[in-house]
N, C-alpha and C positions, 0 to 999 in steps of 0.2 A: 667259385674264387674268394679268399679271405685278403683281407687289406688290413698293413698292419701302419698305424698313424704315428708316429713320434712323436711327442709335444713338449714344449717347455715352457715352464715359468719366469717369465720375466718381470723387470719393473713395466707396471702400465706407459704404454706407447704417450700419452698425454701427460706424464709428471716428467719434471724437471730432476732431470739426472744431478743428485749434491757429490763429491769426490770427500770421502771420510777426512777427519784433520791431519790423520796418521799414516796419508794417502797409501795407504793396501788397499785401497780397492773402494768400492761406491758405496754409498750409503743405503741400506734394503731395512732398517729396523724402523718400523711404524711408516712404512711407505706402502702404496697400494700396488699388488701386482698383478697380473693377467694372464694370461696365453698369448705367447707371441705370436705377431699378427699372421705372419708366413706359416706356421702351425696352424694357423685357424682354417687358410686357406686350402691348406692339404687334409683338414678335415672336411671341409664342404664339398672339395673336390671328390673326396671314399664315400661319401653318403650319396653323391651324385651318381657315381658310377653305381654305386648300391640299388636308388632309386627306378637306375635307366635297367634293372636284373642283371646287370653283371658280374655282382657280389651277392654273396650270401651274408656275410659278416665282418664290419668293419671293428676294431681293435685299436683302444687307445694304449699308448705304454711311454710311460715319465721317467726319468731319473731324477732320485733328490730328495729331500725331505719330504717328514708326513706333510706338509703343506702343498706338497706337488698335487695330492691326491685331488685338492681343490680344483687346479687344474683339468686333471682327469676326469671330472663330472663338469665341468663346461663341455666338453667333448660329448660326453654323453647326454648332456642337456639338448645337445646340436642333433643328436640321434643316432650314436654311434651304440653298439651294442654291448660293450664291457673294456673295462682297462685292466693296466698291469703296471702296477708301480715298483719300482726296483729305489728299495728305503736306502737311502746314503746320508750321509750327512756331510763328505767330504767333495772337497773341489774337483769338479770331471773336466777333463778335456774332451777334445772331440774324438780321440783313437779310443779312447776309454768308452764312451756311450756310443761308438759304432761296434765295438765289440758285444755292447751288452744287446745294442738291439741285434745283433746278429742270432745273439742267443735266444732272444724272445721271439725271434724269426721263426728261426730253426723247430723251436718246440713248437709253437702254434702254424707251421707250416704254412706259412705266409705266400701267397704267390706275388702279390704288388707291397710296394713299401711305398710310401709318398710321404715324404718330410717337407719341410721349408728352407728353402737353398739356404737359410743362415737366420742365427737369432738376432735380434737388436740391440744385446748387451753387450756381446763377446765379437759379435760379426765376424766369427773367422771362416766362415764357408767352405767347410771341411767336412762335416760329419756323413753327408750323402754319399761324398766324393770317398772316401774311406770306407764306407758300409759297403758300396757296388765293388770297390777293389778284395775286402773280404771274403766278399760274401762268393767276388768269380758271377756277376751278375750285368746285364747292360746297363746301362745309368743312364738317364733321361734328365740333364739339370735345366734350371731357370724355364722352366716350360710354363708355356701361355697357352698352350690345349690338349689335349689326350682323350684319344678314343679307343676301345676295345675294336680290336677284329678277329678273324681267325689266327693270323698270323701272331698276336699278340697288343700292340699297342703303337697307333699311328701319333706321333708325339709334333707338337709343334714348340720348336726352344728358340730365345731369343739370343742374338749374338749382334757384334758390333756390325755388321753387313747390311742387318737388316731380321727375317724371319729366316728358320732355317728347318724343313720338315725331316723326318724319320720314323722308319720304324724298326722299333725293338722288338725282341722276344720276350717271352714269360717263363721264368719271374722274373720281375726287374725290379729298379731301384728309379724314381725321379722324386725329382725334387722343384718345389712351384717357384714361381713369380708371381709378383703384384698384377699382374694383367688375369690369371688362371679362371678367375672369379669374386663375386663378392661373395663373403661368408653373411650366411642367416644369423637370425635370431634366436635366440633358444626362449621358447612359448612355457608362459608360467607353467602349465601342466605338463609336458618335457621336465622343464627342472623340477617338477616333483616327483616324475617317474625316474628319474636319473637316481634318484637319492638311492632307489634301491637296485641299480643295476650294480651286478658282482664287478668290485674291483681286487683281483687276486695283487698279492704282497709277495715281492719275492726280494732278495738281497743278491749282490754284485758276487759275494764267498758263492751260494747258492746258484749260480749262473756259470761258475769257475772263470769268472774276469777279475786280472790284475787291474786295479784304476789306478795304481801309483803315477804320479806327477811324473811327468818330463820337461816340466817347465816350470820359472820360477819367476812369480810378478814382481819385480823389484822397486817401482813405484807408478802409481797413476795419478796424472795432477790433470786439471781440468785446461782445456784450450785459452788461449790465450786472448782478451777482450779483443775485439775490432774497434778498430778506430774509426770516428766520427766519418758519416759521409761528407762528401764536399758536391754544393749546388753548382753548376756553371752557367752562364746565359745561352751560349750558344754550340752547334756542334763542332765548330772549328776550335773552339775553346776543349769541347772531350777530348779532340783528340791530338790537341798538343800537347794533354796530362800525360792522356795515356804513349804518347809516344817521349815526350820528355822526361817527366815524372817517374810513373810508373813502367817506361819503357817496356813495356806489353806488345806493342806495334813496331 
């Protein structure tokens, strides 16, 4: 079995995001970037499946400018075998990303595609669903557990009512939730080894994918500042304020 893991380069989760002065987007110049946290979880789960003897190869794929190779190298340092970089300077929307992942997955004959349920920058939560639809593969979304079996994969996914256990056939697409695992740290020897692992370079044009944008961002603004809190002296006073001032009860 081959596992393909799409990963995204985003602003580090510990960095405070700043909106550009012209409100066209968020500031990324001279800002620390890192692998999307949900993508790290996907990489970790792919590696665990390989270590359990269920996969022969784990392949990373990322779309974006040349610096995306740093994100791929992070996954290679964790233990992935090789990477694919889709080189483009364009702003990418979920549908275009899904189409490019599909092209790479078909080229690599990937049996399982594991990706984060969403990225922490755009928060679209669409790519996995679109990918499964255009590939006509079963989808397991928001999974907190996955096990390989003879029929395909037994998965547990988180829903509003609790946990849902499902069986999906292979080949499949799954998207990861936070509680699936705890990603490992790359050791220094593995970081050095990752520098020698291959990363193939392709373009959207070579994959035959149209990446034209269908959505125009009109304005990006920061959320309004929160009002200062109010100290209350008793539970009765709190209930009174919630009822008569906030009007939430």
